[in-house]
N, C-alpha and C positions, 0 to 999 in steps of 0.2 A: 450385424451382430452385437450385442450388447456388453458394455466396458463395466467390468467389474470392479466396484469402488470399496474399498477398507479404508476408513477412517481411525485416526489415534488420538483420542482426547474426547470428551462427551460432556465438557463443561460447558458454558456459556456460549463460547465462538462454535466448541464442537457440535454443541445442538444444533446451532446455525446451518451448518454444514449437512449435519444429518437430517435436517429439515427439507433442504433446499432439493439433496439427493433424494429421498423420500419423495417429492411432489414432481419429481418427472414421470408424466404418462405416456410416455413411447418406450420404446425397445432400446432407446439407446443408453441407459445406465441400468445395473442394478448393483443393489447396496446389499453386500454382501458380509459384513461385520463391522463390529464397532470396538476397540480397546480402550481401557481404563481403569487404571490401579484402584481408584476411589469406589469404594462399595456402591454406596447410595447412588451416585452419579450413574455408575454402569446399569444399574438396576431401573432407573429409571429411563434412562436411554432404549434400553432393551423392549421396556413397558411402551412407551411411547411409538418408536417406529418399526417396532415389530422387526428387529433384525438379531441377528447373532451377536452376544457378548463375549470379550473376554479380557482376562486381568493382565495377558500377557501379550502385546503385540507381535511378539515373533510367533507365537503359537497359532495367532489369527494370520498372520501373513502364509501359514504351512499350511494351513487346514481350508483356507478360502482360497487361495492361488488370487490374489487379486491384479488386474491391470495395472490398477493405479490407486496409491496410498497417499491420504490425504494425513499430513501432519499439522493438528490443531492443539499438540502438546505446548505448555512452558518452553522457552525460547534455547535454555539451556540442554534442552532433550532435542533438538530438531537436527543436529549434527547425527549422534546414534541412531535415532529414528528413520532417518532419510538415508543413512549411509549401508543401513541395513538391508531397507529393500532394492536403494541401487545396487546395490554387488549380487542381488540376486536379478538384473536385469527390469526390475519393475518401476513404472514410472512415477513420478512423485509431484504432489502438490505442496507444497509448503507454505504454513501461512508467515506473512511478515513477522522479523526481517527472515531472510533465507539460514542465518545462524547465529552465533555468539560471536564468534572473530572472522577475521578475514582468510585466516589459515584452514578453518571449518569449511568455510564458503568456498573457496579455491578445489579442496580438497573433493567437497562434493561435485563440481564442475568437472573434473578430471576424472571423477570415478563413473558420473553418467556419460560421459564420454566414451569412456573405455568399453563400457556395458550397451551402449547403445540407449541409455535409457534418456527419456526426457525428464526434464525440472521445471517448473512451472512455480511461481514465488507469487503468494497473495495479495497482491499491494491491489484491493479490491476496487478502491477510487479510480483508479484507471477505467472499470466499466462504468463507472457512475456516470448516465446520460448527459447529466449538466457537465461534467470537465469534456466527455467528448464532443457535445457542442461547440464548447469554450477552444477545445483542439480546433478545431475546423474552423472555425471564426478568425481563430489568429491566424493560423495557416494561408487565409484566404487572403490577408493583410488587411482584414477591418479595422484593427488597431492602428497599421501605422508599426512605428519604431516600438518597442514594449521599453518602459523604462524601469517598473516595480511590480513584484509579486508580493502580498502579504497574507498569510494563513493566519487563521484562529480557530484550534482545537483545544477547546479548555473547557472543564467542567470539574465533578465530585471527583472524589478518588475513589478507585474501584478497589475492592477489597481483593479483586480474583490477581492481581498482578503482584510477584513478590521477589522472580529473577530479575527485571530488569526495570531501569529509569523510563521518564516519558520520551527521553531523545530515543531510544529503541524502539518503545511500544507504539507512540503516536506520531511522532514526528517524522518518521520512515513513511509514511503514507503522505506528506505534503512535500518532502524532498523529492519521493518520486514524482507526486503529481506535477508539482513547477519543472524537474528536468524532461518529463515528457511533452509539458506543454511548451516550452522555451525550445527545446531541440539541439540542445548544446551542453559541454559540460561546465561544470565549476572549478571557478579558478580557485579561489580561497572561502575560506568561513572563518567564524568568528561568534563565539556565545558565552552566554553568561547563566550559571545554573543557581538553583535554589534547594533546600532539603528543608520542608515545612513539615512535612506528616511524616514522608518516609525515611528512614532511618540509613540505610544503605544505599540508593538510588535519590537522582536528581526526581523534585516532583514539580519542576517551574523550569523553563528552558525560552531565552528569548535568543534567537539566532538569526544573523545574518550570513548569506549564502551571496557569493558575487559569480557571476555566470562568464562565459567566455565572451559573448558580446553584449557583454556591459550591462546587462538588468540586471537588477537585485533585488535577490528575496529576502522578507523577512518572515522569523517563526516563530509564535505565539502561543506558546503549549503548556499546559499544565494542570493536575489534578486537585488545585484546592480552590473553584471556581464552584460556587453552588448553583450553576447554572448550566445547560451543555450549549456548549455553540460549536459549530462547524464550520467555517467559511472560506472562501479564496476568492481574493482581489486580482486581477490583471491591468492595470497600469499601461495605458501609451499615449501617443502624441494626438489621439481621436476620442478619447474617452477612458473609461473603466471598465471592464467587466466584471460583477459581482455573483458567484456559484455557491448557491447555499447546500452543501454536500448532503443534508440531513432531508429537507423536503425536494433537492432533485431542482431546483428554482434556479433561472440566470437571468439575471438585468444587468440591462447596457446602460449606462449614464454619458451622455454626449458633452463631449467639450463644443461647447457651442463655437467656439473659433478653430474653425480646422483649416489652417494653412497648408497651402500648397508644398511649399517646402517650411518644415517646422525651424529648423537654422535659419532661416532669412528671417523670420516674420514673429518669431516667439517673444523677440523683445517686443515688439510694438502692439501684438492681440493678446498675447497670455494666456491663458485659462480661463472661462467663463463656465458656468453652469448650464447644460442643454438639457434638452429630453430626457427624461428617464424610460425604460420600455423595457418590458417583461417580454422576455422571449418563451417562445412558447418548445416546451423540450418534453416529449414522451415519456412519460418515468417507466423505469425495469426496476429491478429486484439486482443490483450489482454484484451480487455473489450467485445469480443463477446464470447472467451472463456471463460472468467469468468459466463457471461450470461451461456453457456454451462453447466459448472459447477453445477451452482445452479439449474438449470431445473432437473439435473439428481439427484441430491440430495434430492429435495423435489418428485420425481417420485419413489425414492429408500427408501428414509426414513430415508437417513443416512446424517450425518453432512456435509457440505459444505466444501472445501478446506481450506479456509479462514474463522473460525469460531468468534463468541462473544469472547471467553477468549484470541484468538487471539489478538484482537482488543484491550481488556483490558491491554494483556501482553506489547504491544506497547505503549500505552497511558500512563501506567505506567513509562516505560521507559523515551518516551518527557518530561515525567514533572520532572522526576530525572535530566535528561541533564537540564531542567529550574531552578530546584531547585539547581544544582552545582554554576550554573553561581551566585547564590544570596549567597551563604556561601563561595565561591571562592574556593574548595575542593572537592576531589573526594568524591563522594556518594554511598554508598553501597545499593545496590537491593536484594531485597527478592520478584522476579517475582512468 
């Protein structure tokens, strides 16, 4: 039986969702509608994807009776749209961040539970094969003790973003990836931000997150760099992994001196440059993998890989980072 899917939002990201949904060549998915308030974007989506178009998402939901509503609207509309669907017992996939405020996210979680509807959150890097391979290697102990994580997500200013800054729009990707890779929660955060192009929101973030196991994460995120970089490195006692989100490449830089007991021998041996290895990663489209996960979860009656609770945890961390810039000091997290 096909899962009937309707999409709210036909902008740049919405078009990606529509393309992936239209490309399902089996009977698992049926794209039944797209809602968009901007006339030209709606007309373009209807023409390109051969799908019924609606100016009002509520009318679309009423007429198409979808099983899953995908929310790809601006962040400040996430709560309104998702709650409307959840109130009718319809499952939702919400692009990150899950909502604007923690209270909105908590309300969505409670509504989903009361209506028996599933909420998935679109932290799509969780489905990037380079990140998946990296998580498996870390879990196997290949790096030994983890010391640090460093994310670089930089590039030009995107005119499409108006309602949030880089912390909510971009850094949430890497906060989620780091939290998933480490497998423990964040104890405290500290951040510095700037507004160079944006007038209302930050367009540059340097953030520090300290995890409960002692590992430290660094977030280098901005909209002011004239080249696009998407990288995540993880350094441990046996070396460093470097994942390229865009190319889905994964490299290992070996620590040539790999002691049996780091604490006992590190002062004598230190760190030395060893072999660099490019690991084989089977490339896939993360957004397609995200949908496959959600479809499988709904069919099996289980939770999706990225849950509403995950979305709430990352939203909280993002707000703690923003809060840190206001008080000028580290902020303790109770996630």
